All heavy atoms as an XYZ file, in Angstrom:
694
protein
N     108.523    128.025    151.360
C     107.798    128.639    152.466
C     108.794    128.602    153.595
O     109.432    127.573    153.996
C     106.541    127.758    152.879
C     106.043    128.161    154.141
S     104.652    127.082    154.844
C     103.644    126.500    153.442
N     108.988    129.732    154.271
C     109.833    129.699    155.521
C     109.074    130.338    156.596
O     108.616    131.394    156.488
C     111.265    130.600    155.342
O     111.971    129.908    154.157
C     112.041    130.317    156.518
N     109.022    129.514    157.639
C     108.412    130.088    158.945
C     109.449    129.956    160.013
O     110.239    129.054    160.045
C     107.120    129.162    159.303
C     106.571    129.552    160.527
C     106.052    129.438    158.195
N     109.416    130.877    160.988
C     110.421    130.990    162.042
C     109.856    130.822    163.411
O     108.673    131.197    163.568
C     111.138    132.315    161.919
C     111.785    132.639    160.510
C     111.118    133.062    159.479
C     113.043    132.134    160.315
C     111.554    133.268    158.244
C     113.620    132.343    159.076
C     112.900    132.920    158.029
O     113.532    133.162    156.771
N     110.560    130.344    164.282
C     110.138    130.121    165.702
C     111.252    130.477    166.644
O     112.326    130.139    166.450
C     109.579    128.731    166.031
C     108.807    128.669    167.312
C     110.779    127.727    165.851
C     107.924    127.382    167.428
N     110.929    131.223    167.727
C     111.882    131.594    168.650
C     111.844    130.616    169.879
O     110.855    129.821    169.937
C     111.799    133.022    169.183
C     110.568    133.359    169.857
O     109.657    132.496    170.030
O     110.376    134.601    170.278
N     112.804    130.538    170.648
C     112.816    129.626    171.873
C     111.601    129.946    172.789
O     111.257    131.025    172.833
C     114.120    129.894    172.586
C     114.940    130.560    171.638
C     114.001    131.268    170.762
N     111.080    128.839    173.467
C     109.999    129.052    174.394
C     110.471    129.859    175.684
O     110.985    129.165    176.655
C     109.507    127.609    174.731
C     110.685    126.769    174.334
C     111.404    127.443    173.315
N     110.405    131.179    175.613
C     111.003    131.970    176.669
C     109.963    132.920    177.278
O     110.328    133.771    178.130
C     112.199    132.755    176.102
N     108.748    132.802    176.819
C     107.736    133.871    177.212
C     106.756    133.135    178.102
O     105.988    132.248    177.693
C     107.033    134.376    175.999
C     108.116    134.845    175.000
C     108.701    134.323    173.954
C     108.723    136.219    175.138
N     109.565    135.093    173.272
C     109.664    136.281    174.106
C     108.579    137.274    176.017
C     110.406    137.282    173.924
C     109.406    138.345    175.828
C     110.272    138.321    174.805
N     106.679    133.506    179.359
C     105.693    132.894    180.353
C     104.338    133.354    180.139
O     104.018    134.570    179.714
C     106.248    133.410    181.713
C     106.966    134.661    181.386
C     107.497    134.555    180.060
N     103.299    132.498    180.423
C     101.937    133.007    180.409
C     101.100    131.701    180.597
O     101.364    130.587    180.182
N     100.046    131.847    181.564
C      99.166    130.721    181.773
C      99.803    129.572    182.397
O      99.390    128.373    181.913
C      98.242    130.478    180.553
C      97.626    131.670    179.944
N      96.550    132.289    180.489
C      97.888    132.341    178.818
C      96.170    133.394    179.810
N      97.048    133.437    178.786
N     100.854    129.678    183.045
C     101.458    128.449    183.703
C     102.446    127.742    182.672
O     102.846    126.648    183.073
N     102.668    128.395    181.563
C     103.602    127.646    180.492
C     104.567    128.500    180.032
O     104.457    129.820    180.235
C     102.735    127.110    179.344
C     101.646    126.132    179.664
C     101.234    125.591    178.294
N      99.819    125.406    178.382
C      99.166    124.845    177.259
N      99.693    124.540    176.256
N      97.898    124.671    177.469
N     105.510    128.158    179.148
C     106.407    128.882    178.431
C     105.913    128.816    176.953
O     105.556    127.779    176.489
C     107.858    128.472    178.565
C     108.337    128.602    180.059
S     108.267    130.168    180.785
C     109.683    130.917    180.042
N     106.148    129.899    176.272
C     105.603    130.063    174.824
C     106.724    130.502    173.864
O     107.589    131.278    174.225
C     104.520    131.075    174.894
C     103.340    130.583    175.714
C     103.164    130.789    177.067
C     102.180    129.943    175.261
N     101.971    130.277    177.519
C     101.344    129.766    176.371
C     101.788    129.398    174.122
C     100.179    129.026    176.404
C     100.523    128.854    173.961
C      99.693    128.589    175.233
N     106.549    130.149    172.614
C     107.412    130.590    171.509
C     106.468    131.430    170.624
O     105.170    131.354    170.714
C     107.920    129.426    170.744
O     108.803    128.585    171.447
N     107.139    132.206    169.631
C     106.421    132.943    168.676
C     106.730    132.374    167.406
O     108.005    132.073    166.922
C     106.865    134.379    168.678
C     106.564    135.119    169.909
N     107.613    135.650    170.756
C     105.369    135.248    170.658
C     106.996    136.151    171.818
N     105.687    135.959    171.796
N     105.703    132.136    166.655
C     105.801    131.486    165.197
C     105.488    132.594    164.167
O     104.381    133.123    164.368
C     104.943    130.298    165.025
C     104.942    129.456    163.794
C     106.206    128.654    163.674
C     103.704    128.524    163.780
N     106.342    132.877    163.306
C     106.150    134.048    162.352
C     106.622    133.611    161.009
O     107.271    132.636    160.707
C     106.915    135.280    162.692
C     106.518    135.769    164.144
C     108.492    135.057    162.591
N     105.995    134.334    160.002
C     106.383    134.241    158.631
C     107.051    135.567    158.141
O     106.711    136.619    158.677
C     105.207    134.022    157.688
O     105.590    134.154    156.316
N     108.059    135.597    157.232
C     108.528    136.718    156.757
C     108.049    137.021    155.397
O     108.509    137.890    154.537
C     110.136    136.851    156.824
C     110.717    135.768    155.821
O     109.964    134.939    155.291
O     111.864    135.925    155.558
N     106.931    136.262    154.906
C     106.373    136.335    153.570
C     104.966    136.901    153.539
O     104.551    137.844    153.035
C     106.485    135.031    152.824
C     105.792    135.147    151.551
C     107.888    134.669    152.655
N     104.081    136.111    154.332
C     102.641    136.565    154.478
C     101.996    135.787    155.628
O     102.425    134.889    156.113
C     101.901    136.158    153.151
O     101.832    134.717    153.129
N     100.811    136.431    155.967
C      99.997    135.770    156.994
C      99.306    134.578    156.474
O      99.187    133.654    157.321
C      98.921    136.791    157.496
C      99.532    138.012    158.165
C      99.338    139.417    157.720
C     100.293    138.002    159.303
C      99.796    140.408    158.221
C     100.805    138.996    159.948
C     100.526    140.316    159.397
O     100.999    141.366    159.993
N      99.027    134.474    155.179
C      98.559    133.337    154.629
C      99.452    132.084    154.767
O      98.991    131.006    155.211
C      98.191    133.501    153.102
C      97.075    134.426    152.861
O      96.217    134.634    153.795
O      96.947    134.945    151.781
N     100.735    132.323    154.513
C     101.752    131.377    154.691
C     101.788    130.928    156.174
O     101.835    129.622    156.471
C     103.164    131.869    154.244
C     104.229    130.825    154.527
C     105.606    131.488    154.392
O     105.843    132.466    154.916
O     106.396    130.756    153.541
N     101.681    131.876    157.060
C     101.839    131.569    158.530
C     100.501    130.732    159.001
O     100.749    129.791    159.667
C     101.862    132.844    159.264
C     101.969    132.736    160.784
C     103.064    131.901    161.243
C     101.980    134.116    161.443
N      99.409    131.270    158.499
C      98.149    130.536    158.853
C      98.156    129.027    158.254
O      97.723    128.060    158.999
C      96.963    131.194    158.366
C      96.649    132.545    159.077
N      96.726    132.674    160.384
C      96.366    133.758    158.528
C      96.437    134.077    160.673
N      96.243    134.623    159.511
N      98.648    128.885    157.139
C      98.737    127.509    156.541
C      99.661    126.607    157.277
O      99.279    125.520    157.514
C      99.184    127.564    154.963
N     100.777    127.113    157.691
C     101.796    126.348    158.423
C     101.118    125.949    159.794
O     101.136    124.833    160.243
C     103.105    127.126    158.663
C     104.157    126.316    159.325
C     105.064    125.511    158.502
C     104.289    126.215    160.665
C     106.073    124.854    159.108
C     105.203    125.597    161.324
C     106.132    124.840    160.591
N     100.502    126.912    160.445
C      99.884    126.690    161.823
C      98.801    125.655    161.617
O      98.659    124.769    162.465
C      99.343    127.984    162.386
N      97.957    125.722    160.595
C      96.824    124.823    160.365
C      97.340    123.468    160.250
O      96.909    122.457    160.827
C      96.021    125.204    159.189
C      95.190    126.452    159.461
O      94.947    126.804    160.470
O      94.657    126.987    158.368
N      98.453    123.337    159.363
C      99.095    122.014    159.249
C      99.686    121.437    160.417
O      99.611    120.170    160.657
C     100.118    122.036    158.113
N     100.116    122.334    161.355
C     100.676    121.858    162.505
C      99.617    121.520    163.672
O      99.824    120.923    164.671
C     101.668    122.979    163.094
C     102.569    122.621    164.255
C     103.505    121.556    163.973
C     103.356    123.907    164.655
N      98.383    121.997    163.416
C      97.361    121.828    164.406
C      97.373    122.872    165.391
O      96.632    122.726    166.474
N      97.940    124.075    165.144
C      97.840    125.175    166.165
C      96.460    125.934    165.750
O      96.186    126.354    164.662
C      99.036    126.131    165.946
C      98.944    127.320    166.866
C     100.301    125.393    166.174
N      95.665    126.139    166.865
C      94.391    126.707    166.567
C      94.562    128.198    166.142
O      95.385    128.930    166.665
C      93.622    126.521    167.897
C      94.726    126.387    168.939
C      95.845    125.761    168.161
N      93.574    128.757    165.408
C      93.579    130.067    164.985
C      93.511    131.062    166.172
O      94.100    132.206    166.146
C      92.420    130.354    164.091
C      92.407    131.792    163.325
C      93.650    132.018    162.431
N      93.719    131.277    161.295
C      93.418    131.561    160.080
N      92.960    132.832    159.830
N      93.561    130.782    159.055
N      92.933    130.674    167.260
C      92.863    131.563    168.486
C      94.200    131.769    169.060
O      94.356    132.722    169.866
C      91.962    130.910    169.566
C      92.435    129.647    170.208
C      91.453    129.156    171.280
N      91.952    127.976    171.884
C      91.757    126.725    171.379
N      91.003    126.604    170.256
N      92.206    125.661    171.999
N      95.316    131.122    168.627
C      96.653    131.209    169.154
C      97.269    132.443    168.305
O      98.413    132.759    168.674
C      97.415    129.982    169.048
N      96.660    132.885    167.239
C      97.261    134.002    166.519
C      97.013    135.275    167.264
O      95.981    135.668    167.761
C      96.480    134.053    165.111
C      97.044    135.082    164.254
C      98.305    134.968    163.628
C      96.445    136.314    163.924
C      98.919    135.927    162.812
C      96.830    137.250    163.053
C      98.204    137.042    162.523
N      98.161    136.124    167.403
C      98.167    137.316    168.156
C      98.827    138.398    167.288
O     100.008    138.536    167.172
C      98.839    137.126    169.404
C      98.825    138.376    170.305
O      97.948    139.249    170.120
O      99.582    138.530    171.275
N      97.978    139.123    166.578
C      98.353    140.353    165.759
C      99.268    139.873    164.578
O      98.850    140.153    163.395
C      99.142    141.430    166.488
C      98.207    142.039    167.545
C      98.857    143.282    168.299
N     100.195    143.001    168.575
C     100.721    142.584    169.751
N      99.907    142.106    170.582
N     101.949    142.425    169.945
N     100.543    139.450    164.864
C     101.391    139.109    163.669
C     102.150    137.759    163.985
O     103.150    137.443    163.121
C     102.416    140.298    163.548
C     103.125    140.606    164.870
O     103.141    139.881    165.805
O     103.695    141.761    164.806
N     101.778    137.053    164.881
C     102.459    135.791    165.235
C     101.406    134.754    165.851
O     100.380    135.190    166.345
C     103.605    136.015    166.106
C     103.217    136.428    167.447
N     102.946    137.671    167.773
C     102.990    135.793    168.655
C     102.493    137.914    169.008
N     102.551    136.633    169.601
N     101.884    133.532    165.921
C     101.197    132.505    166.744
C     101.966    132.251    168.027
O     103.238    132.216    168.017
C     101.079    131.163    165.902
C      99.990    131.106    165.033
C     100.130    131.563    163.696
C      98.671    130.605    165.397
C      99.064    131.576    162.885
C      97.573    130.590    164.442
C      97.761    130.997    163.174
O      96.718    131.042    162.326
N     101.244    132.179    169.114
C     101.832    131.745    170.412
C     101.826    130.141    170.389
O     100.732    129.551    170.166
C     101.089    132.262    171.483
C     101.181    133.768    171.623
O     102.355    134.314    171.439
O     100.322    134.464    171.925
N     102.877    129.624    170.535
C     103.104    128.143    170.485
C     103.697    127.672    171.890
O     104.719    128.175    172.265
C     104.072    127.662    169.334
C     104.183    126.231    169.327
C     103.403    128.186    168.052
N     103.053    126.771    172.547
C     103.488    126.312    173.835
C     104.780    125.482    173.667
O     105.044    124.904    172.675
C     102.384    125.480    174.476
C     101.600    125.020    173.229
C     101.725    126.058    172.221
N     105.658    125.574    174.688
C     106.931    124.851    174.616
C     106.783    123.396    174.336
O     107.638    122.920    173.630
C     107.584    125.034    176.036
N     105.620    122.705    174.647
C     105.451    121.319    174.381
C     105.423    121.134    172.876
O     105.484    119.931    172.344
C     104.206    120.810    175.068
N     105.005    122.112    172.104
C     104.820    121.960    170.716
C     106.089    122.584    169.789
O     106.004    122.479    168.632
C     103.541    122.728    170.247
C     102.396    122.183    170.789
C     101.939    120.794    170.451
N     102.089    120.466    168.980
C     101.110    120.646    168.084
N      99.936    121.138    168.379
N     101.377    120.275    166.846
N     107.111    123.023    170.461
C     108.266    123.742    169.875
C     108.862    122.666    168.895
O     109.100    122.941    167.756
C     109.170    124.187    170.995
C     110.479    124.763    170.284
C     110.373    126.193    169.985
C     111.586    124.187    170.170
C     111.578    126.856    169.461
C     112.733    124.855    169.748
C     112.720    126.105    169.283
O     113.854    126.674    168.812
N     109.178    121.498    169.448
C     109.821    120.425    168.557
C     109.046    120.030    167.492
O     109.591    119.877    166.386
C     110.204    119.242    169.450
N     107.790    120.015    167.547
C     106.840    119.702    166.440
C     106.954    120.765    165.366
O     106.981    120.438    164.216
C     105.323    119.575    166.996
C     105.167    118.517    167.954
O     105.875    117.543    168.006
O     104.088    118.641    168.661
N     106.979    121.985    165.818
C     107.110    123.069    164.714
C     108.330    123.037    164.043
O     108.507    123.191    162.768
C     106.993    124.421    165.502
N     109.518    122.767    164.717
C     110.794    122.539    164.171
C     110.860    121.385    163.254
O     111.339    121.427    161.973
C     111.892    122.526    165.096
C     113.325    122.251    164.495
C     111.998    123.840    165.941
N     110.342    120.262    163.603
C     110.145    119.070    162.759
C     109.339    119.338    161.466
O     109.780    118.839    160.388
C     109.639    117.895    163.565
O     110.406    117.651    164.641
C     109.502    116.687    162.760
N     108.362    120.168    161.667
C     107.526    120.504    160.490
C     108.236    121.546    159.537
O     107.618    121.734    158.465
C     106.206    121.019    160.973
N     109.321    122.120    159.999
C     110.066    122.912    159.084
C     110.281    124.398    159.577
O     110.980    125.176    158.751
N     109.773    124.708    160.710
C     110.152    126.052    161.246
C     111.616    126.220    161.510
O     112.259    125.339    162.062
C     109.195    126.222    162.448
N     112.142    127.386    161.160
C     113.531    127.595    161.386
C     113.717    128.331    162.760
O     112.985    129.310    163.143
C     114.017    128.500    160.301
C     115.535    128.978    160.558
C     113.826    127.951    158.923
N     114.640    127.733    163.555
C     114.877    128.271    164.903
C     115.656    129.477    164.757
O     116.760    129.534    164.170
C     115.656    127.265    165.717
C     114.851    125.972    165.987
C     115.761    124.805    166.514
O     116.375    124.128    165.794
O     115.576    124.698    167.839
N     115.158    130.598    165.385
C     115.907    131.932    165.506
C     115.645    132.497    166.861
O     114.812    131.993    167.616
C     115.305    132.908    164.398
C     115.644    132.380    163.062
C     113.917    133.157    164.567
N     116.481    133.497    167.232
C     116.328    134.168    168.520
C     115.060    135.106    168.391
O     114.469    135.348    167.349
C     117.575    135.101    168.744
O     117.496    136.219    167.832
N     114.566    135.442    169.683
C     113.403    136.415    169.765
C     113.770    137.700    169.117
O     112.829    138.324    168.440
C     113.196    136.587    171.182
O     112.726    135.399    171.788
N     114.963    138.138    169.152
C     115.314    139.378    168.507
C     115.127    139.318    166.950
O     114.742    140.218    166.211
C     116.745    139.775    168.930
C     117.179    141.098    168.254
C     118.566    141.371    168.804
N     118.461    141.660    170.300
C     119.117    142.565    170.990
N     119.926    143.302    170.394
N     118.866    142.689    172.240
N     115.568    138.129    166.491
C     115.525    137.873    165.031
C     114.045    137.754    164.633
O     113.754    138.234    163.399
C     116.249    136.628    164.672
C     116.324    136.314    163.210
C     117.128    137.247    162.414
O     117.749    138.142    162.946
O     117.085    137.112    161.232
N     113.177    137.304    165.362
C     111.661    137.264    165.074
C     111.156    138.655    164.796
O     110.619    138.841    163.852
C     110.950    136.525    166.142
C     109.479    136.840    166.073
C     111.006    134.999    166.149
N     111.559    139.565    165.661
C     111.116    140.932    165.563
C     111.764    141.517    164.289
O     111.070    142.216    163.550
C     111.408    141.779    166.849
C     111.123    143.201    166.580
C     110.674    141.174    168.081
N     113.011    141.323    164.033
C     113.674    141.857    162.892
C     113.080    141.420    161.630
O     112.758    142.158    160.700
C     115.207    141.474    162.887
C     116.046    142.195    161.828
C     117.337    141.606    161.596
N     117.235    140.393    160.932
C     116.863    140.154    159.602
N     116.615    141.272    158.837
N     116.829    139.041    159.026
N     112.771    140.035    161.509
C     112.082    139.508    160.369
C     110.723    140.104    160.106
O     110.367    140.489    159.007
C     111.951    138.027    160.534
C     113.322    137.249    160.450
C     113.109    135.739    161.030
C     113.680    137.145    159.042
N     109.984    140.176    161.144
C     108.608    140.836    160.993
C     108.706    142.323    160.651
O     107.927    142.730    159.688
C     107.819    140.793    162.386
C     107.359    139.425    162.695
C     106.787    139.560    164.204
C     106.258    139.021    161.750
N     109.660    143.120    161.155
C     109.740    144.525    160.755
C     110.262    144.614    159.303
O     109.634    145.332    158.480
C     110.727    145.294    161.684
C     110.991    146.719    161.116
C     110.062    145.342    163.073
N     111.222    143.821    158.971
C     111.851    143.847    157.558
C     110.806    143.446    156.583
O     110.779    144.021    155.362
C     113.077    143.024    157.567
N     109.917    142.515    156.808
C     108.911    142.071    155.861
C     107.637    142.980    155.835
O     106.903    142.862    154.853
C     108.431    140.627    156.258
O     107.721    140.729    157.500
N     107.571    143.903    156.740
C     106.378    144.806    156.793
C     105.173    144.091    157.436
O     104.081    144.618    157.337
N     105.353    142.977    157.981
C     104.330    142.177    158.693
C     104.124    142.479    160.156
O     103.225    142.053    160.835
C     104.481    140.638    158.431
C     104.410    140.112    157.023
C     104.734    138.735    156.965
C     103.097    140.484    156.433
N     104.940    143.355    160.740
C     104.939    143.613    162.221
C     103.691    144.502    162.419
O     103.384    145.490    161.777
C     106.141    144.311    162.730
C     106.167    144.774    164.108
C     106.409    143.598    164.944
N     106.654    143.955    166.317
C     106.008    143.422    167.268
N     105.252    142.400    167.070
N     106.224    143.748    168.515
N     102.893    143.948    163.452
C     101.612    144.747    163.786
C     101.752    145.065    165.284
O     101.332    144.229    166.052
C     100.352    143.912    163.504
C     100.022    143.818    162.063
C      98.754    143.121    161.974
N      98.332    143.144    160.532
C      97.377    142.281    160.037
N      96.787    141.396    160.803
N      97.153    142.287    158.757
N     102.166    146.314    165.556
C     102.177    146.678    167.004
C     100.767    146.620    167.689
O      99.894    146.653    166.967
C     102.739    148.173    166.946
C     103.400    148.232    165.531
C     102.577    147.365    164.708
N     100.729    146.604    168.967
C      99.475    146.552    169.617
C      98.647    147.728    169.257
O      99.103    148.820    168.978
C      99.737    146.601    171.185
C     100.215    145.348    171.800
C     100.354    145.389    173.285
C     100.853    144.121    173.817
N     100.918    144.105    175.190
N      97.313    147.442    169.095
C      96.404    148.481    168.813
C      95.972    148.282    167.304
O      95.066    149.147    166.912
N      96.558    147.526    166.461
C      96.293    147.362    165.107
C      95.373    146.149    164.926
O      95.506    145.157    165.671
C      97.456    147.217    164.126
C      98.221    148.535    164.175
C      98.978    148.655    162.958
N      99.851    149.945    163.034
C     100.768    150.242    162.302
N     101.250    149.241    161.398
N     101.467    151.280    162.468
N      94.546    146.052    163.851
C      93.613    145.007    163.721
C      94.316    143.739    163.311
O      95.464    143.696    162.721
C      92.658    145.357    162.496
N      93.659    142.513    163.564
C      94.195    141.315    163.299
C      93.813    140.880    161.869
O      92.860    141.325    161.397
C      93.564    140.178    164.351
C      93.947    140.476    165.718
C      93.151    139.728    166.659
N      93.848    138.409    166.932
C      93.432    137.439    167.702
N      92.339    137.696    168.275
N      94.205    136.326    167.832
N      94.621    139.882    161.352
C      94.307    139.346    160.121
C      93.264    138.208    160.103
O      93.096    137.581    160.995
C      95.618    138.762    159.371
């Protein structure tokens, strides 16, 4: 199982956020997020939004650190990218 996370560079709700993604399946991503204690409501189309305070926890749990550009590349290459307007898993 490989799950990836980008640096917390996305502002929102007074915090900075990272994106947590899988290049294999949403099931893999949901299982990792569940084990990490990230609530399902943090899932947004094809990724989880993870607050900066939880970034190190995700890496310690096995998420591979990549750039934001690499997150998008991984999602597109895997076929898991869901642009806005498509249904959630």
